[in-house]
TORPA-171341 format. One record per atom (N, C-alpha, C): chain; atom name; x, y, z. Coordinates in Angstrom, 1 decimal, padded with zeros to 4 digits. Example, Ala and Ser with C-alpha at 12.3 -4.5 7.8 and 13.67 -1.06 7.14 Angstrom:
<nodes>
 chain atom      x      y      z
     A    N  013.2 -005.7  007.8
     A   CA  012.3 -004.5  007.8
     A    C  013.2 -003.3  007.8
     A    N  012.8 -002.2  007.1
     A   CA  013.7 -001.1  007.1
     A    C  012.9  000.0  007.9
</nodes>
This chain:
<nodes>
 chain atom      x      y      z
     A    N -018.3  005.6  018.3
     A   CA -017.3  004.7  017.8
     A    C -017.8  003.3  018.5
     A    N -018.6  002.3  017.6
     A   CA -019.0  000.9  018.6
     A    C -018.4  000.4  018.6
     A    N -017.7 -000.5  020.0
     A   CA -016.4 -001.3  020.5
     A    C -016.6 -002.3  019.7
     A    N -015.4 -003.0  019.0
     A   CA -015.4 -004.2  018.4
     A    C -015.6 -005.5  019.5
     A    N -015.9 -006.3  018.6
     A   CA -016.1 -007.4  019.3
     A    C -014.8 -008.4  019.2
     A    N -014.8 -009.6  020.0
     A   CA -013.3 -010.2  020.0
     A    C -013.6 -010.9  018.7
     A    N -012.2 -011.1  018.0
     A   CA -011.8 -011.8  016.6
     A    C -011.5 -011.2  015.5
     A    N -011.4 -011.6  014.4
     A   CA -011.2 -011.0  013.1
     A    C -011.9 -010.1  012.4
     A    N -012.9 -008.5  013.3
     A   CA -013.7 -007.9  013.0
     A    C -013.2 -006.4  012.7
     A    N -013.6 -005.7  012.0
     A   CA -013.6 -004.3  011.6
     A    C -014.4 -003.5  011.0
     A    N -014.4 -002.0  010.8
     A   CA -015.7 -001.6  010.8
     A    C -015.0 -000.4  009.9
     A    N -015.8 -000.7  009.1
     A   CA -015.4  000.4  007.6
     A    C -016.3  001.7  006.9
     A    N -015.9  002.6  007.7
     A   CA -016.2  003.8  006.9
     A    C -016.5  004.3  005.7
     A    N -016.9  004.2  004.4
     A   CA -016.7  004.4  003.3
     A    C -018.0  005.6  002.6
     A    N -017.6  005.9  001.4
     A   CA -018.8  007.0  000.8
     A    C -019.5  006.1  000.1
     A    N -020.8  006.3 -000.1
     A   CA -022.1  005.5 -000.8
     A    C -022.9  006.1 -001.0
     A    N -023.1  007.5 -001.7
     A   CA -024.3  007.9 -001.9
     A    C -025.0  007.9 -003.7
     A    N -025.8  008.8 -003.7
     A   CA -026.7  008.2 -004.7
     A    C -025.7  008.5 -006.0
     A    N -025.1  009.0 -006.0
     A   CA -024.2  009.6 -007.4
     A    C -023.1  009.3 -007.6
     A    N -022.2  008.9 -006.0
     A   CA -021.1  008.0 -006.1
     A    C -020.2  007.1 -005.4
     A    N -019.6  006.0 -005.7
     A   CA -019.8  005.2 -004.6
     A    C -018.2  005.3 -005.0
     A    N -017.1  005.4 -003.6
     A   CA -015.7  005.9 -003.6
     A    C -015.1  004.0 -004.1
     A    N -014.2  004.1 -005.1
     A   CA -013.4  002.8 -005.2
     A    C -012.6  002.6 -004.2
     A    N -012.0  003.6 -003.7
     A   CA -010.9  003.2 -002.7
     A    C -011.5  002.5 -001.5
     A    N -013.1  002.8 -001.4
     A   CA -013.6  002.0  000.1
     A    C -013.8  001.1 -000.6
     A    N -014.3  000.8 -002.1
     A   CA -014.6 -000.9 -002.1
     A    C -013.1 -001.6 -002.3
     A    N -012.2 -001.1 -002.3
     A   CA -010.8 -001.9 -002.2
     A    C -010.4 -002.2 -001.2
     A    N -011.0 -001.3  000.2
     A   CA -010.2 -001.4  001.2
     A    C -011.3 -002.5  002.0
     A    N -012.4 -002.5  001.8
     A   CA -013.4 -003.5  002.0
     A    C -013.2 -004.9  001.6
     A    N -012.8 -005.0  000.3
     A   CA -012.4 -006.0 -000.5
     A    C -010.9 -006.5  000.1
     A    N -010.0 -005.6  000.8
     A   CA -008.4 -006.1  001.1
     A    C -009.1 -006.7  002.3
     A    N -009.4 -005.8  003.5
     A   CA -010.3 -006.4  005.0
     A    C -010.7 -008.1  004.5
     A    N -011.5 -008.2  003.6
     A   CA -012.1 -009.6  003.7
     A    C -011.0 -010.7  003.1
     A    N -010.2 -010.2  002.5
     A   CA -009.2 -010.8  001.9
     A    C -008.3 -011.8  003.2
     A    N -008.5 -010.5  004.3
     A   CA -007.2 -010.9  005.0
     A    C -007.9 -011.6  006.4
     A    N -009.6 -011.8  006.0
     A   CA -010.0 -012.8  007.0
     A    C -010.8 -011.7  008.4
     A    N -010.8 -010.7  007.4
     A   CA -011.8 -009.8  008.6
     A    C -013.4 -009.7  008.2
     A    N -014.3 -009.6  009.2
     A   CA -015.8 -009.6  009.0
     A    C -015.9 -008.5  009.4
     A    N -016.4 -007.8  008.0
     A   CA -016.3 -006.2  007.8
     A    C -017.5 -005.4  008.4
     A    N -017.5 -004.8  009.4
     A   CA -018.9 -003.7  009.5
     A    C -019.0 -002.8  008.6
     A    N -019.5 -002.8  007.1
     A   CA -019.6 -002.0  006.3
     A    C -020.6 -000.9  006.3
     A    N -020.3  000.7  006.9
     A   CA -021.2  001.5  007.3
     A    C -020.6  002.5  006.3
     A    N -022.1  002.8  005.7
     A   CA -022.1  003.7  004.4
     A    C -022.0  005.1  004.9
     A    N -021.5  006.3  004.3
     A   CA -021.6  007.5  004.4
     A    C -022.3  008.1  003.2
     A    N -023.8  008.4  003.6
     A   CA -024.4  008.3  002.7
     A    C -024.8  010.0  001.7
     A    N -024.6  010.8  002.4
     A   CA -024.5  012.2  002.1
     A    C -023.8  013.1  002.3
     A    N -023.0  014.2  002.1
     A   CA -022.0  015.3  002.3
     A    C -022.4  015.4  003.4
     A    N -023.5  015.4  004.2
     A   CA -023.5  016.2  005.5
     A    C -022.8  015.0  006.7
     A    N -023.3  013.7  006.4
     A   CA -023.0  012.6  006.9
     A    C -021.0  012.1  006.9
     A    N -020.3  012.4  005.7
     A   CA -018.9  012.4  005.4
     A    C -018.5  013.7  006.1
     A    N -018.9  014.6  006.0
     A   CA -018.3  015.8  006.7
     A    C -018.3  015.9  008.1
     A    N -019.7  015.4  008.9
     A   CA -019.7  014.8  010.0
     A    C -018.6  014.5  010.8
     A    N -018.5  012.7  010.1
     A   CA -017.4  011.7  010.4
     A    C -016.4  012.4  010.2
     A    N -015.9  013.2  009.0
     A   CA -014.8  013.5  009.1
     A    C -014.2  014.9  010.9
     A    N -015.2  015.3  011.1
     A   CA -015.1  016.0  011.5
     A    C -015.0  015.8  012.9
     A    N -015.7  014.5  013.3
     A   CA -015.9  013.6  014.9
     A    C -014.2  012.7  014.9
     A    N -013.5  012.5  014.1
     A   CA -012.7  011.5  013.9
     A    C -011.2  012.4  013.2
     A    N -011.6  013.9  012.7
     A   CA -010.3  014.7  012.7
     A    C -009.0  014.3  011.5
     A    N -010.2  013.6  010.4
     A   CA -009.4  013.1  009.3
     A    C -010.1  013.9  008.0
     A    N -008.7  013.8  007.1
     A   CA -009.7  014.7  005.7
     A    C -010.1  013.9  005.0
     A    N -010.1  012.4  005.1
     A   CA -010.6  011.8  003.8
     A    C -011.5  010.3  004.2
     A    N -011.7  009.8  003.2
     A   CA -012.5  008.5  003.4
     A    C -012.3  007.8  002.5
     A    N -011.8  006.1  002.5
     A   CA -012.9  005.5  003.5
     A    C -011.6  005.8  004.5
     A    N -012.5  005.1  006.3
     A   CA -012.0  005.0  007.2
     A    C -011.8  003.6  008.0
     A    N -011.0  002.8  008.2
     A   CA -010.9  001.8  008.6
     A    C -010.9  001.8  010.1
     A    N -011.4  001.2  010.6
     A   CA -011.1  000.6  012.8
     A    C -011.3 -000.9  013.1
     A    N -009.9 -001.0  013.4
     A   CA -009.6 -002.4  013.9
     A    C -009.3 -002.4  015.7
     A    N -010.3 -003.3  016.2
     A   CA -009.7 -003.2  017.5
     A    C -010.0 -002.1  018.2
     A    N -011.1 -001.6  017.3
     A   CA -011.3  000.0  018.0
     A    C -010.2  001.2  018.1
     A    N -009.3  000.5  017.2
     A   CA -007.9  001.9  016.7
     A    C -007.8  001.9  015.2
     A    N -008.1  003.6  014.9
     A   CA -008.4  003.7  013.3
     A    C -007.0  003.6  012.6
     A    N -007.3  002.9  011.4
     A   CA -006.0  002.5  010.7
     A    C -005.8  003.7  009.5
     A    N -006.9  003.7  009.1
     A   CA -007.1  004.7  007.9
     A    C -007.2  003.8  006.9
     A    N -007.3  004.2  005.8
     A   CA -008.0  004.5  004.6
     A    C -007.1  003.0  003.8
     A    N -007.2  002.7  002.4
     A   CA -006.8  001.8  001.8
     A    C -005.4  001.8  001.9
     A    N -005.1  002.4  001.2
     A   CA -003.1  002.8  001.5
     A    C -002.4  002.2  002.8
     A    N -003.3  002.8  003.9
     A   CA -002.7  002.4  005.4
     A    C -002.9  001.2  005.6
     A    N -004.2  000.4  004.7
     A   CA -004.4 -001.1  005.3
     A    C -003.5 -001.7  004.3
     A    N -003.6 -001.2  002.9
     A   CA -002.2 -002.1  002.2
     A    C -001.2 -002.4  002.7
     A    N -000.6 -001.1  003.6
     A   CA  001.1 -001.1  004.2
     A    C  000.9 -002.1  005.6
     A    N -000.4 -002.1  006.0
     A   CA -000.3 -002.9  007.5
     A    C -000.3 -004.2  007.4
     A    N -000.8 -004.8  006.1
     A   CA -000.7 -005.9  005.6
     A    C  000.6 -006.3  004.8
     A    N  001.1 -005.5  004.7
     A   CA  002.3 -006.2  003.6
     A    C  002.0 -006.1  002.3
     A    N  000.8 -005.5  002.1
     A   CA  000.6 -005.7  000.2
     A    C  000.6 -004.0 -000.4
     A    N  001.1 -003.5  000.3
     A   CA  001.4 -002.2 -000.7
     A    C  001.9 -002.1 -001.7
     A    N  001.7 -001.1 -002.7
     A   CA  002.6 -001.6 -004.1
     A    C  003.5 -000.3 -004.0
     A    N  004.6 -000.3 -004.2
     A   CA  005.6  000.7 -004.7
     A    C  005.1  001.6 -005.7
     A    N  004.3  002.6 -005.3
     A   CA  004.4  003.9 -006.3
     A    C  005.4  004.7 -006.8
     A    N  006.4  004.3 -006.2
     A   CA  007.6  005.5 -006.5
     A    C  008.7  004.7 -006.9
     A    N  008.9  003.6 -006.8
     A   CA  010.3  002.5 -007.2
     A    C  009.9  002.5 -008.4
     A    N  011.1  001.8 -009.0
     A   CA  011.3  001.4 -010.0
     A    C  010.7  000.0 -010.2
     A    N  010.6  000.0 -011.9
     A   CA  010.0 -001.5 -012.0
     A    C  009.9 -001.8 -013.7
     A    N  009.9 -003.1 -013.6
     A   CA  010.0 -003.3 -015.1
     A    C  008.6 -003.8 -015.9
     A    N  007.5 -004.2 -014.9
     A   CA  006.2 -004.7 -015.4
     A    C  005.6 -004.0 -016.5
     A    N  005.6 -002.5 -017.1
     A   CA  005.1 -002.5 -018.3
     A    C  005.8 -003.1 -018.9
     A    N  006.8 -003.3 -019.4
     A   CA  007.3 -003.3 -020.3
     A    C  007.5 -004.9 -020.2
     A    N  007.3 -005.7 -019.3
     A   CA  006.9 -007.4 -019.5
     A    C  006.1 -007.3 -020.0
     A    N  005.0 -006.9 -019.4
     A   CA  003.4 -007.0 -020.2
     A    C  003.4 -006.7 -021.8
     A    N  004.3 -005.6 -022.2
     A   CA  004.2 -005.4 -023.4
     A    C  004.4 -006.4 -024.3
     A    N  005.8 -006.5 -023.7
     A   CA  007.1 -007.7 -024.7
     A    C  005.5 -009.3 -024.3
     A    N  005.1 -009.3 -023.2
     A   CA  004.3 -010.8 -023.2
     A    C  003.4 -010.8 -024.4
     A    N  002.4 -009.4 -024.5
     A   CA  001.1 -009.9 -025.3
     A    C  002.0 -009.1 -026.7
     A    N  003.0 -008.6 -026.8
     A   CA  003.3 -008.8 -028.5
     A    C  003.8 -009.9 -028.5
     A    N  004.0 -011.3 -027.7
     A   CA  003.9 -012.4 -028.2
     A    C  003.4 -013.2 -028.5
     A    N  001.9 -013.1 -027.8
     A   CA  000.6 -013.6 -028.0
     A    C  000.4 -013.2 -029.0
     A    N  000.0 -012.2 -029.3
     A   CA -000.7 -011.7 -030.4
     A    C  000.3 -012.0 -031.6
     A    N  001.7 -012.3 -031.9
     A   CA  002.3 -012.7 -033.0
     A    C  001.8 -014.4 -033.1
     A    N  002.0 -014.3 -031.6
     A   CA  000.9 -016.5 -032.4
     A    C -000.1 -016.0 -032.7
     A    N -001.1 -015.1 -032.3
     A   CA -002.0 -015.7 -032.9
     A    C -002.1 -014.7 -034.3
     A    N -002.1 -014.0 -034.6
     A   CA -001.4 -013.4 -036.3
     A    C -001.0 -014.8 -037.0
     A    N  000.1 -015.3 -036.0
     A   CA  000.7 -016.3 -037.2
     A    C -000.6 -017.1 -037.7
     A    N -001.0 -017.7 -036.7
     A   CA -002.5 -019.0 -036.8
     A    C -003.2 -018.2 -037.5
     A    N -003.4 -017.5 -037.8
     A   CA -004.4 -016.4 -038.6
     A    C -004.2 -016.4 -040.1
     A    N -002.8 -016.7 -040.1
     A   CA -002.2 -016.2 -041.4
     A    C -001.6 -017.7 -042.5
     A    N -001.1 -018.4 -041.1
     A   CA -000.3 -019.3 -041.7
     A    C -001.3 -020.8 -041.3
     A    N -002.0 -020.7 -040.3
     A   CA -002.6 -022.0 -040.0
     A    C -001.6 -022.5 -038.8
     A    N -000.5 -021.8 -038.3
     A   CA  000.5 -022.0 -037.5
     A    C  001.2 -021.2 -036.7
     A    N  000.8 -021.3 -035.1
     A   CA  001.6 -020.3 -034.2
     A    C  002.8 -020.1 -034.9
     A    N  004.0 -021.0 -034.6
     A   CA  005.4 -020.6 -034.6
     A    C  005.6 -021.3 -035.9
     A    N  006.4 -020.0 -036.6
     A   CA  007.3 -020.1 -037.6
     A    C  008.5 -018.9 -038.2
     A    N  009.2 -019.4 -039.1
     A   CA  010.6 -018.4 -039.4
     A    C  009.7 -017.0 -039.2
     A    N  008.7 -016.6 -039.3
     A   CA  008.6 -015.2 -039.6
     A    C  007.9 -014.4 -037.9
     A    N  008.1 -015.5 -037.0
     A   CA  007.3 -015.0 -035.7
     A    C  008.1 -013.9 -034.9
     A    N  009.6 -014.5 -035.3
     A   CA  010.3 -013.7 -034.3
     A    C  010.4 -011.8 -034.8
     A    N  010.0 -011.8 -036.3
     A   CA  009.5 -010.5 -036.7
     A    C  008.5 -009.8 -036.5
     A    N  007.7 -010.5 -036.5
     A   CA  006.2 -010.1 -036.1
     A    C  005.9 -009.9 -034.6
     A    N  006.9 -010.2 -033.8
     A   CA  006.9 -010.2 -032.1
     A    C  007.9 -008.8 -032.3
     A    N  008.7 -008.4 -033.0
     A   CA  009.0 -006.9 -032.8
     A    C  008.0 -005.8 -033.3
     A    N  007.8 -006.3 -034.6
     A   CA  006.5 -005.2 -035.3
     A    C  006.0 -004.9 -034.0
     A    N  005.0 -006.1 -033.2
     A   CA  004.1 -005.7 -032.6
     A    C  004.5 -004.6 -031.5
     A    N  005.5 -005.6 -031.2
     A   CA  005.9 -004.8 -029.8
     A    C  006.2 -002.9 -030.1
     A    N  007.1 -002.8 -031.0
     A   CA  006.8 -001.6 -031.5
     A    C  005.5 -000.6 -031.5
     A    N  004.9 -001.5 -032.2
     A   CA  002.9 -000.6 -032.4
     A    C  002.8 -000.7 -030.7
     A    N  003.0 -001.4 -030.0
     A   CA  002.3 -001.3 -028.7
     A    C  003.2 -000.4 -027.8
     A    N  004.5 -000.1 -027.6
     A   CA  005.2  000.6 -027.4
     A    C  004.9  002.0 -028.0
     A    N  005.1  002.2 -028.7
     A   CA  004.7  003.7 -029.5
     A    C  003.1  003.7 -029.3
     A    N  002.2  003.1 -029.2
     A   CA  000.8  003.6 -028.2
     A    C  001.1  004.1 -027.2
     A    N  001.7  003.2 -026.0
     A   CA  002.4  004.0 -025.2
     A    C  002.4  005.8 -024.7
     A    N  003.7  005.6 -025.7
     A   CA  003.8  006.9 -026.1
     A    C  002.7  008.3 -026.3
     A    N  002.1  007.6 -027.3
     A   CA  000.9  008.5 -028.4
     A    C -000.1  009.0 -027.3
     A    N  000.0  008.5 -026.0
     A   CA -001.2  008.5 -025.0
     A    C -001.1  010.3 -024.8
     A    N  000.4  010.3 -024.3
     A   CA  000.6  011.9 -024.3
     A    C  002.2  012.1 -025.0
     A    N  001.7  012.6 -025.8
     A   CA  003.6  012.6 -026.7
     A    C  004.2  014.2 -025.9
     A    N  003.6  014.9 -025.5
     A   CA  004.1  016.1 -024.6
     A    C  005.2  015.6 -023.2
     A    N  004.5  014.5 -022.7
     A   CA  005.1  013.9 -021.4
     A    C  006.2  013.5 -021.8
     A    N  006.2  012.1 -023.1
     A   CA  006.9  011.1 -023.4
     A    C  007.9  012.3 -024.0
     A    N  008.0  013.1 -024.5
     A   CA  009.0  014.1 -025.4
     A    C  009.8  014.5 -024.0
     A    N  008.8  015.4 -022.8
     A   CA  009.9  015.6 -021.9
     A    C  010.8  014.5 -021.2
     A    N  010.6  013.5 -021.1
     A   CA  011.1  012.4 -020.4
     A    C  012.7  011.7 -021.4
     A    N  011.9  011.4 -022.9
     A   CA  012.9  011.4 -024.3
     A    C  014.1  012.4 -023.7
     A    N  013.4  013.6 -023.9
     A   CA  014.7  014.5 -023.9
     A    C  016.0  014.6 -023.1
     A    N  015.9  013.8 -022.1
     A   CA  016.4  013.7 -020.6
     A    C  017.7  012.5 -021.5
     A    N  017.6  012.3 -022.7
     A   CA  019.2  011.1 -022.6
     A    C  019.0  011.1 -024.3
     A    N  018.1  011.6 -025.2
     A   CA  018.2  010.9 -026.6
     A    C  019.1  012.1 -027.2
     A    N  019.9  011.8 -027.9
     A   CA  020.9  012.7 -028.3
     A    C  020.3  013.6 -029.7
     A    N  019.6  013.5 -030.3
     A   CA  018.9  013.9 -031.5
     A    C  017.8  015.2 -031.0
     A    N  016.9  014.4 -030.3
     A   CA  015.8  015.3 -029.6
     A    C  016.5  016.5 -028.5
     A    N  017.7  016.5 -027.8
     A   CA  017.8  017.3 -027.5
     A    C  018.4  018.4 -028.2
     A    N  019.1  017.9 -029.7
     A   CA  019.7  019.0 -030.6
     A    C  017.9  019.4 -031.4
     A    N  017.1  018.9 -031.6
     A   CA  016.0  019.3 -032.3
     A    C  014.9  018.3 -031.4
     A    N  014.8  019.2 -030.6
     A   CA  013.5  019.2 -029.4
     A    C  011.7  018.5 -030.3
     A    N  011.4  018.9 -031.6
     A   CA  010.6  018.2 -032.2
     A    C  010.7  016.7 -032.3
     A    N  011.8  016.5 -032.3
     A   CA  011.9  014.8 -032.6
     A    C  011.2  014.0 -031.2
     A    N  011.1  014.7 -030.4
     A   CA  011.0  013.9 -029.1
     A    C  009.1  013.8 -029.7
     A    N  008.7  014.8 -030.2
     A   CA  007.3  014.4 -030.7
     A    C  006.9  013.6 -031.5
     A    N  008.1  013.6 -032.7
     A   CA  007.7  012.5 -033.9
     A    C  008.1  011.3 -034.0
     A    N  008.7  011.1 -032.6
     A   CA  009.1  009.6 -032.4
     A    C  008.1  008.4 -032.3
     A    N  007.4  008.9 -031.6
     A   CA  005.7  007.9 -031.3
     A    C  005.5  007.6 -032.4
     A    N  005.0  008.4 -033.6
     A   CA  004.7  008.3 -034.3
     A    C  005.5  007.4 -035.6
     A    N  007.0  007.5 -035.7
     A   CA  008.1  007.0 -036.2
     A    C  007.9  005.0 -035.9
     A    N  008.3  005.2 -034.4
     A   CA  007.7  003.8 -034.0
     A    C  006.7  003.2 -034.1
     A    N  005.3  003.9 -034.7
     A   CA  004.3  003.3 -034.1
     A    C  003.9  002.4 -035.7
     A    N  004.4  003.9 -036.5
     A   CA  004.1  003.8 -038.4
     A    C  004.6  002.6 -039.0
     A    N  006.3  002.5 -038.0
     A   CA  007.3  001.7 -039.1
     A    C  006.4  000.1 -038.1
     A    N  006.3  000.5 -037.3
     A   CA  005.7 -001.5 -036.4
     A    C  004.9 -001.3 -037.4
     A    N  004.0 -000.7 -038.2
     A   CA  002.7 -001.3 -038.8
     A    C  003.1 -001.6 -040.2
     A    N  004.0 -000.8 -040.8
     A   CA  003.9 -001.0 -042.1
     A    C  004.9 -002.4 -042.1
     A    N  005.8 -002.5 -041.0
     A   CA  006.5 -004.3 -041.0
     A    C  005.7 -005.0 -040.9
     A    N  004.7 -005.2 -039.8
     A   CA  004.2 -006.2 -039.9
     A    C  003.3 -006.4 -040.8
     A    N  002.5 -005.6 -041.8
     A   CA  002.0 -005.3 -042.8
     A    C  002.5 -005.9 -044.2
     A    N  004.2 -005.4 -043.8
     A   CA  005.0 -006.0 -045.3
     A    C  005.1 -005.1 -046.4
     A    N  004.5 -004.1 -046.2
     A   CA  004.2 -002.9 -047.3
     A    C  005.0 -001.5 -046.9
     A    N  005.4 -001.2 -047.9
     A   CA  006.6  000.3 -047.9
     A    C  007.9 -000.3 -047.3
     A    N  008.3 -001.3 -046.9
     A   CA  009.4 -002.1 -046.4
     A    C  010.6 -001.0 -046.7
     A    N  010.8  000.0 -047.6
     A   CA  011.5  000.6 -048.5
     A    C  011.7  002.0 -047.6
     A    N  010.5  002.4 -047.0
     A   CA  010.7  003.4 -046.4
     A    C  010.4  003.5 -044.4
     A    N  010.0  002.4 -044.5
     A   CA  009.7  001.8 -042.8
     A    C  011.1  001.5 -042.5
     A    N  012.1  000.9 -043.3
     A   CA  012.9  000.3 -042.4
     A    C  014.0  001.0 -042.2
     A    N  014.8  002.0 -043.2
     A   CA  016.0  003.3 -043.2
     A    C  015.7  004.1 -041.8
     A    N  014.0  004.3 -041.9
     A   CA  013.4  005.2 -040.4
     A    C  013.6  004.4 -039.3
     A    N  013.4  003.3 -039.7
     A   CA  013.2  002.3 -038.4
     A    C  015.0  002.5 -037.7
     A    N  015.4  001.6 -038.9
     A   CA  016.9  001.8 -038.5
     A    C  017.7  002.9 -037.9
     A    N  017.7  004.1 -038.6
     A   CA  018.1  005.7 -038.3
     A    C  017.6  005.2 -036.7
     A    N  016.6  005.4 -036.5
     A   CA  015.8  006.0 -035.2
     A    C  016.6  005.1 -034.0
     A    N  016.3  004.1 -034.2
     A   CA  016.9  003.4 -033.4
     A    C  018.3  002.9 -033.1
     A    N  019.0  003.1 -034.1
     A   CA  020.4  003.3 -033.9
     A    C  021.0  004.6 -032.7
     A    N  020.2  006.0 -033.3
     A   CA  020.3  006.6 -032.6
     A    C  019.9  006.5 -030.8
     A    N  018.6  005.7 -031.0
     A   CA  018.3  005.7 -029.4
     A    C  018.9  004.5 -028.7
     A    N  019.8  003.5 -029.3
     A   CA  020.8  002.7 -028.9
     A    C  021.8  002.9 -028.3
     A    N  022.7  004.1 -029.4
     A   CA  023.7  004.9 -028.9
     A    C  023.2  005.7 -027.7
     A    N  022.5  006.5 -028.3
     A   CA  022.2  007.6 -026.7
     A    C  021.6  006.7 -025.0
     A    N  021.1  005.7 -025.0
     A   CA  020.9  005.1 -024.1
     A    C  022.3  004.5 -023.7
     A    N  022.8  004.1 -024.4
     A   CA  024.0  003.2 -024.2
     A    C  025.2  004.5 -023.6
     A    N  025.3  005.8 -024.4
     A   CA  025.9  006.7 -023.8
     A    C  025.6  006.8 -022.1
     A    N  024.2  007.7 -022.1
     A   CA  023.4  007.8 -020.9
     A    C  023.7  007.3 -019.7
     A    N  023.7  005.8 -020.0
     A   CA  023.8  004.8 -018.6
     A    C  025.0  004.1 -018.7
     A    N  026.4  003.6 -019.6
     A   CA  027.5  003.1 -019.2
     A    C  028.3  003.8 -019.6
     A    N  028.4  005.2 -020.3
     A   CA  029.7  005.9 -020.2
     A    C  029.6  006.8 -019.1
     A    N  027.7  007.7 -019.4
     A   CA  028.0  008.7 -018.4
     A    C  027.4  008.4 -016.9
     A    N  027.0  007.4 -016.6
     A   CA  026.7  006.9 -015.8
     A    C  025.3  007.5 -015.0
     A    N  024.5  008.0 -015.8
     A   CA  023.4  008.6 -015.2
     A    C  021.8  007.5 -014.7
     A    N  021.4  008.1 -014.0
     A   CA  020.3  007.0 -013.2
     A    C  019.1  008.1 -013.9
     A    N  018.6  007.1 -015.0
     A   CA  017.5  007.4 -015.4
     A    C  016.0  006.9 -015.4
     A    N  014.7  007.4 -016.1
     A   CA  013.7  006.7 -016.2
     A    C  013.8  006.5 -017.2
     A    N  013.2  005.5 -018.3
     A   CA  013.2  005.2 -019.5
     A    C  011.5  005.7 -020.0
     A    N  011.8  006.3 -021.2
     A   CA  010.6  006.8 -021.7
     A    C  009.4  006.0 -022.9
     A    N  010.3  004.6 -022.6
     A   CA  009.9  003.8 -023.6
     A    C  008.2  003.5 -023.1
     A    N  008.0  003.3 -022.3
     A   CA  006.4  002.9 -022.1
     A    C  005.5  004.3 -022.2
     A    N  006.2  005.5 -022.2
     A   CA  005.3  007.0 -022.2
     A    C  006.1  007.6 -020.9
     A    N  005.4  008.7 -020.8
     A   CA  005.9  010.0 -020.0
     A    C  005.9  009.9 -018.4
     A    N  004.5  008.5 -018.1
     A   CA  004.8  008.4 -016.9
     A    C  005.6  006.9 -016.0
     A    N  006.4  006.9 -017.2
     A   CA  007.3  005.4 -016.6
     A    C  008.3  005.7 -015.8
     A    N  008.3  004.4 -014.8
     A   CA  009.3  003.8 -013.4
     A    C  009.7  003.0 -013.8
     A    N  010.0  002.3 -015.4
     A   CA  010.7  001.7 -015.9
     A    C  012.8  002.5 -016.1
     A    N  013.4  001.7 -015.6
     A   CA  014.7  002.2 -015.4
     A    C  015.7  002.1 -016.8
     A    N  016.1  003.4 -017.1
     A   CA  016.8  003.2 -018.5
     A    C  018.2  002.4 -018.3
     A    N  017.8  001.8 -019.2
     A   CA  019.3  000.6 -019.4
     A    C  019.3 -001.0 -019.8
     A    N  019.5 -001.5 -019.7
     A   CA  019.3 -002.9 -020.6
     A    C  018.4 -003.4 -021.6
     A    N  017.0 -002.9 -020.9
     A   CA  015.6 -003.2 -021.4
     A    C  015.6 -002.3 -022.5
     A    N  016.1 -000.8 -022.5
     A   CA  015.6  000.1 -023.2
     A    C  016.6  000.0 -024.3
     A    N  017.7 -000.6 -024.1
     A   CA  019.0 -000.9 -025.2
     A    C  018.7 -001.9 -026.0
     A    N  018.2 -002.8 -025.2
     A   CA  017.3 -003.9 -026.5
     A    C  016.4 -003.7 -027.0
     A    N  015.3 -002.5 -026.3
     A   CA  014.6 -002.0 -027.8
     A    C  015.0 -001.9 -028.5
     A    N  015.7 -000.9 -028.8
     A   CA  016.2 -000.2 -030.1
     A    C  016.8 -001.4 -030.5
     A    N  017.6 -001.9 -030.1
     A   CA  018.7 -002.9 -030.6
     A    C  017.7 -004.2 -031.6
     A    N  016.6 -004.3 -031.2
     A   CA  016.0 -005.4 -031.7
     A    C  015.1 -004.5 -033.0
     A    N  014.8 -003.3 -032.7
     A   CA  014.4 -002.5 -033.6
     A    C  014.6 -002.3 -035.0
     A    N  016.7 -002.0 -034.6
     A   CA  017.4 -002.0 -035.5
     A    C  017.4 -003.1 -036.1
     A    N  017.8 -004.5 -035.5
     A   CA  018.1 -005.7 -036.1
     A    C  016.7 -005.7 -037.3
     A    N  015.5 -005.8 -036.7
     A   CA  014.6 -006.0 -037.3
     A    C  014.5 -005.2 -038.6
     A    N  014.7 -004.1 -038.5
     A   CA  014.8 -003.0 -040.0
     A    C  016.1 -003.4 -040.8
     A    N  016.9 -003.5 -040.6
     A   CA  018.3 -004.3 -041.0
     A    C  017.9 -005.7 -041.9
     A    N  017.3 -006.0 -041.1
     A   CA  017.2 -007.9 -041.8
     A    C  016.2 -007.6 -042.6
     A    N  014.7 -006.7 -042.5
     A   CA  014.0 -006.5 -043.7
     A    C  014.6 -005.8 -044.7
     A    N  015.8 -004.8 -044.7
     A   CA  016.2 -004.1 -045.9
     A    C  017.2 -005.3 -046.7
     A    N  017.4 -006.2 -045.8
     A   CA  018.8 -006.9 -046.7
     A    C  017.7 -007.9 -047.4
     A    N  016.6 -008.0 -046.9
     A   CA  015.9 -009.0 -047.8
     A    C  015.3 -008.6 -049.0
     A    N  015.6 -007.0 -048.9
     A   CA  014.5 -006.3 -050.0
     A    C  016.0 -006.7 -051.1
     A    N  017.2 -007.2 -051.1
     A   CA  018.1 -007.0 -051.8
     A    C  018.0 -008.1 -052.7
</nodes>
């Protein structure tokens, strides 16, 4: 190990072979540079070099960063040291916020293209329909994993397991039909029933049974807590469906 010079300097060993460049090594180098370090970037260019480095330093993975001659570790260890580590286990509303924000922007874009004005009376409906499609798309990435999480609180899915696999298609399909304004007589009632069941299921699980669960609204890997946001999603979907049904009369 070369000794470190004075100042903010770091030595980074990372895998850079002809057929693979470790992304965590790139992230570690970027993080060190953003923290003001001059990085002595040392590439491990072959399997033999990688194995020899691991054996010499008694580590199982690369990259490995050294600051002041002391090994800090890989990217996660650096992120923790500098206080920028992401909470990978805790609850977060970030996925839902991102989807709702994109849905709002898409609704504005659709309004501008359709009516040459971004804001109109149809904006709320477009926003809800687009949000339904985006949320349904998240669930469709892995219907099985979504269904597993959905079963923990949805009352209909607990009685009919296949409903957990059908729900993503209901949400996505109803959102598309509502956005297009076609087959409302079919899409709206289905969405109203599904959203009403969902809203009651969330309300019962969170506010009556006092259970602490994760919401399956953005798919089976969600860290979004089941609660107000989940309830709001279902209420908006039900309200949209009811409004469109009334408009048909």
